[in-house]
Residue, then its C-alpha position, 0 to 999 in steps of 0.5 A: m634889270d638890276d639885281a633887286y628886280p626879282d625880289r621886287f617883282a615877287a612882292a608886286a605879284a603877291e600884292e596884285r594876287w592878294a588884291m585880286v582874291r580880296g576883290i573876288v571874296a568881296g563879290g561873294a565868291l571863294g567862301d570855301p577855304q580850299w578854293l580860297a587857298a588855291f586862288e591865294e597860292v596859284p600864281r596866275h602870272l605864270f600862266v599868262p606871260y602875255y596877252f592881247v589888248g586893244g582889240g588884239f593889236d597890242r600885246l603886253w608881256c612879261e619881258d617887255p623892256d619897258p618897265v611901265r608896260r611890264a607893270q601894266w602886264l602884271h596889273g592886267v594879269y590880276a585884274d578881274g577880267a578875261l584875257a585874250t591869250r591866243i588870236r589866229d587870223g583875227e579870231l580869238i581862239s583861247s583866253s584866260s577867263q575872268p577870275s571871279l567867274m572861274a571861282r564861281m564855276l569851281e565852287e558850283l562844280d561841287v567837287r569832293e576829295g577823291q573825285r576825278v575831274l575832266e576839263i574841256g578847254a585847257g586854255s592857259g592851264y590856270n584853271a587846271a592848276l586850281l583844280a590840281h591844287r584842290l584835288g591833286d595832279d592825278a585827279v585832273t585831266t584837261v583836254d584841248l584840240d590845239p597842240e600849241i595850246t596844250e604845249s603851252a599849258r603843260r609848260h605853264l603848269a610845270a613852271a607852277g609845280y603842277r602836273p595834271a594830265v594835259i591831252t591834245g584831242d577833241g574835247a567833244r569826245g572827252w578822254p575815256p582812258r582817264g575816266p570815269y569822271d565824277r565832274i566835267i567842267a567846260t571852259c568853252t561854249l557848247p552847241c550841244v551836250p556831247q553824249a560821249w561826256l555822259d558815257q564817261c561819267t559816273p552815275g551822280a556826276r555833275i557837268l558844268a558848262p557854258f551854253a548860250t550865254g549862261l552856265i548849265a549844271l547837269q546831273v548825270r543819272e542811270g536810267a532804264h535805257g542808259k545814262y541821262a542828264e538833266g539840270r537848270f541854268l545858273h543865275t550867272p551870265a557867261y561868255f566863252v569862246p566856242l567848243r572846237g572839234t568834231p562834229p563841227r557845229p555853228v554856235r547859235r548867235p542871238h539875232a534880235g532883228a528889228l526888235p526895239r533896242r531896249v528889248s534887243e539889248n536886254e541881256l536876259f532876252r538875248f539869252l533866250l534868243a541864243l537858247t531857242e534860235a533854232t526853233l523860235d524867230p525873234r518875234e516868237a521869242l519876244s512873245l514868250w519872254q513877255r508872256e512869262r514876265h521876263p524869265e530869269r536864267e534859273r527857270f530854264g534847263i536842259t535834258v539829255r535822254d534817249g538820244r535826244q536833248w532839249a531846252w525847256l522853261d520851268d518843266p522838262e515835260g512842260p509846254y515850252a520845250w525846244p529841241l537841241p542838236n544831238g551830241 
């Protein structure tokens, strides 16, 4: 590489980053100036030195000797898409989420200065860097089960100038030594809401996590029998890798069976299938979906209380409620 390459690369990376941010803003996110500044200033390319394309059979990386492939790598880093960063035995185990979805999730987290945040799923470290930019290193803890993932996340964060706590551990158990937390954000799909998270939250805390194919926003409160949480799904669809850890539970997958294709491929119907699969068969789910006039995600919610948790439509105590596994 010639001596001018570092300057040309820095200019190209900055241009790609600004284009990414402009696209996110045009899509209606990053209305908060502090989150806008975080996305403008945190260099995503330091967190994704390589990623997989072509179904995992090809890898683009920052040090490819071919300048065309290096340019493809950089453009992909700042495109508004999820990036597969770690594949093991043909299975995706870690990714860097779609930037616009990350922006919406961080805004929905509704953080305030002085609050402490626990992130479940360190991934590349990029999301933790955005949080640390907004709240400071000491306020952010990120946990991942895989030591290879936490080691690389820690390295990426240091390269970008951030040093939040990066913990190797079971995200389902949280991380009590750094609590209590005012906010918990997960970047992996839950099979249930871990009770340990509620135990480590302050009253009034907010939990934001992927569940089924949506995002659940839970408010933690203090009740007569301890902490409980309740909240509704956001409008935004979300697809993440499953939470890995103990106790191991399979993530529910929607099975549309022999339903008409126009129904089985409907995104909102598949959300209902994923949410109720443990208790409703596809025909029962279809009957409910039609009877309730194709309900949007925002009509559904989750309650975690008194050792039980359940999903519901419209009303936590109403006629439509489905038990979920206990966390």
